[in-house]
C-alpha positions as CSV (number, residue, x, y, z in Angstrom):
1,M,-12.7,4.6,1.2
2,L,-10.5,1.8,0.1
3,A,-7.2,0.9,2.1
4,T,-3.4,1.6,-0.1
5,T,-3.7,-2.7,-0.4
6,P,-2.0,-4.4,-3.7
7,N,-6.1,-5.8,-3.8
8,A,-7.1,-1.8,-4.4
9,V,-6.8,-1.5,-7.4
10,G,-9.2,-4.7,-9.3
11,L,-11.6,-4.0,-5.8
12,A,-12.0,-0.4,-7.0
13,R,-12.9,-1.7,-10.9
14,L,-15.2,-4.2,-9.9
15,H,-17.5,-2.0,-8.0
16,T,-17.1,0.6,-10.4
17,G,-18.5,-2.1,-12.5
18,D,-21.5,-3.1,-10.2
19,V,-22.6,0.2,-9.4
20,L,-22.5,1.5,-13.1
21,A,-24.4,-1.5,-14.3
22,H,-26.9,-1.3,-11.6
23,W,-27.8,2.5,-12.6
24,G,-27.7,2.0,-16.2
25,V,-24.4,3.0,-18.0
26,P,-24.6,1.6,-21.0
27,A,-21.4,-1.1,-20.8
28,G,-18.5,0.4,-23.8
29,V,-19.0,3.8,-20.7
30,V,-18.5,0.8,-17.9
31,E,-15.3,-0.2,-19.9
32,T,-13.9,3.3,-19.9
33,V,-14.8,4.5,-16.8
34,Q,-13.1,0.9,-15.1
35,L,-9.9,1.5,-16.4
36,I,-10.1,5.6,-16.1
37,V,-11.3,3.7,-12.2
38,S,-7.5,1.9,-12.9
39,E,-5.2,4.6,-13.9
40,L,-6.4,7.0,-10.7
41,T,-6.4,4.1,-7.7
42,T,-3.2,3.1,-9.0
43,N,-1.3,6.3,-9.0
44,A,-3.3,6.9,-5.5
45,V,-1.8,3.1,-3.9
46,R,1.6,3.6,-5.7
47,H,2.4,7.6,-5.0
48,P,3.0,8.1,-1.7
49,K,3.3,11.1,0.9
50,E,5.2,13.9,-0.6
51,G,8.8,13.0,1.8
52,E,7.6,9.6,2.2
53,K,9.9,7.0,1.1
54,Q,8.4,4.3,-1.8
55,I,8.0,0.8,-0.8
56,S,7.0,-2.5,-1.9
57,L,3.2,-2.4,-0.8
58,Y,4.2,-6.2,-0.3
59,S,6.7,-5.0,2.1
60,P,5.6,-5.7,6.1
61,Q,6.9,-2.4,6.2
62,S,4.5,0.1,3.8
63,P,2.3,1.8,5.1
64,V,-1.9,1.8,4.9
65,R,-3.4,4.4,4.1
66,T,-6.8,5.5,2.6
67,F,-7.4,6.7,-0.1
68,E,-11.8,7.6,-1.3
69,L,-13.4,6.9,-4.5
70,L,-16.3,9.0,-6.0
71,L,-18.8,7.8,-8.4
72,E,-21.5,10.1,-10.1
73,V,-23.8,10.7,-12.7
74,V,-23.7,14.0,-13.9
75,H,-25.1,16.0,-16.8
76,G,-25.0,13.0,-19.0
77,A,-21.3,12.5,-18.0
78,V,-20.1,9.8,-15.6
79,R,-17.5,11.5,-13.1
80,V,-14.9,10.2,-11.0
81,S,-13.4,11.1,-8.2
82,V,-9.8,10.2,-6.1
83,W,-8.9,11.2,-2.5
84,D,-5.6,10.6,-1.6
85,Y,-2.9,12.1,0.6
86,D,-0.2,13.4,-1.7
87,E,-0.7,17.2,-2.2
88,R,1.5,17.5,-5.3
89,P,-0.4,17.6,-8.3
90,P,-0.8,14.6,-11.1
91,V,1.5,15.2,-14.2
92,L,0.9,14.2,-17.8
93,K,4.3,12.9,-19.5
94,E,4.8,12.4,-23.4
95,V,6.5,8.3,-22.5
96,G,8.1,6.6,-25.2
97,A,5.7,2.8,-26.4
98,D,8.0,0.6,-24.5
99,A,8.3,2.5,-21.2
100,T,6.5,-0.1,-18.1
101,N,4.9,3.0,-16.5
102,G,4.1,6.8,-16.6
103,R,1.3,6.4,-18.6
104,G,-1.5,6.5,-16.4
105,I,-2.9,9.9,-16.4
106,F,-2.0,10.0,-20.0
107,L,-4.5,7.2,-20.5
108,V,-7.0,9.2,-18.3
109,A,-6.7,12.7,-20.5
110,V,-7.4,10.7,-23.7
111,M,-9.7,8.7,-22.6
112,S,-11.9,10.9,-20.8
113,S,-13.8,14.0,-21.9
114,N,-12.8,16.3,-19.1
115,W,-9.7,15.6,-16.5
116,G,-8.5,17.6,-13.8
117,H,-7.1,18.3,-10.1
118,Y,-7.8,20.0,-7.1
119,P,-6.0,20.9,-3.7
120,V,-8.2,19.3,-0.8
121,R,-9.5,22.6,1.7
122,D,-8.9,21.4,5.6
123,R,-7.1,17.5,4.7
124,P,-3.8,17.2,3.3
125,G,-3.7,15.5,-0.1
126,K,-5.7,16.4,-3.7
127,V,-8.3,14.7,-5.7
128,V,-7.7,13.6,-9.5
129,W,-10.9,13.1,-11.4
130,A,-12.7,12.3,-14.5
131,E,-15.8,12.3,-16.4
132,V,-16.5,10.1,-19.4
133,G,-19.7,11.6,-21.7
134,F,-22.2,8.9,-22.9
135,L,-22.1,11.3,-25.2
136,P,-18.8,12.4,-27.3
137,L,-17.7,15.3,-25.5
138,S,-19.7,16.2,-22.9
139,H,-19.3,18.4,-20.7
140,P,-20.7,20.3,-17.2
141,R,-20.5,23.8,-16.6
142,E,-19.4,25.0,-13.8
143,E,-22.3,26.0,-12.0
144,E,-23.5,22.1,-12.3
145,Q,-20.7,20.3,-10.6
146,A,-21.1,19.0,-7.6
147,D,-19.8,20.0,-4.0
148,R,-20.0,16.5,-2.4
149,F,-16.2,15.6,-2.5
150,P,-14.0,16.9,0.4
151,G,-12.5,20.1,0.6
152,R,-14.1,20.9,-3.6
153,P,-12.5,24.3,-3.8
154,P,-16.1,26.8,-5.0
155,A,-16.4,26.8,-8.3
156,T,-14.2,30.8,-9.4
157,G,-14.3,29.8,-13.6
158,R,-13.8,27.5,-16.3
159,R,-10.6,25.4,-15.9
160,E,-8.2,24.7,-18.8
161,K,-8.3,20.6,-19.6
162,P,-4.9,18.9,-20.1
163,Q,-4.2,17.8,-23.4
164,A,-1.7,15.5,-24.3
165,R,0.7,16.4,-27.3
166,R,2.0,14.6,-29.7
167,V,-0.9,10.9,-29.2
168,D,0.5,8.7,-31.0
169,P,-2.6,6.3,-31.6
170,L,-0.4,2.9,-32.7
171,L,1.1,3.1,-28.6
172,L,-2.8,3.9,-27.3
173,G,-3.5,0.9,-28.8
174,R,-0.6,-1.3,-28.3
175,V,-1.3,0.3,-24.2
176,L,-5.7,-0.7,-24.0
177,V,-4.5,-4.0,-25.5
178,G,-2.7,-5.0,-23.3
179,V,-5.1,-3.7,-20.4
180,R,-7.6,-5.9,-22.0
181,G,-5.2,-8.9,-21.6
182,I,-5.3,-8.6,-17.6
């Protein structure tokens, strides 16, 4: 559990790197998972609960909430799950090359082998999850998915993976160069 403070995203990345290295996850997979953790935790920190006014994280009036980050190794893949209080689903946007924000879920969709979201039962909010396979396109079957995160609904059938349309490979390259420079 992390607080929605300005340093939360960096702490989540560090924690992810430490845990996955300890588990013996290959370095390339760790880097990809850290990027996904950055995007999902940024969304949890930046986006206020539905109906709340957006206030700078650095403002003394900014409400501090919590969110949860769960890392799992499931059938040849690392699964990242982030629970936050906002019930609105993530939106996969098509953004231009010069946009300064709005491409987080796009990056998650492109960098993961599978991703999605679901509403949380008995608590406010949603969980957004993504998987990065040790081997390309590792997809666990529904019956293999763990039931360890708050409010995970029971498996009721296959969910389709949301797809990004018209992916500009140069855009992804420029974003990754920018992220690695941070």
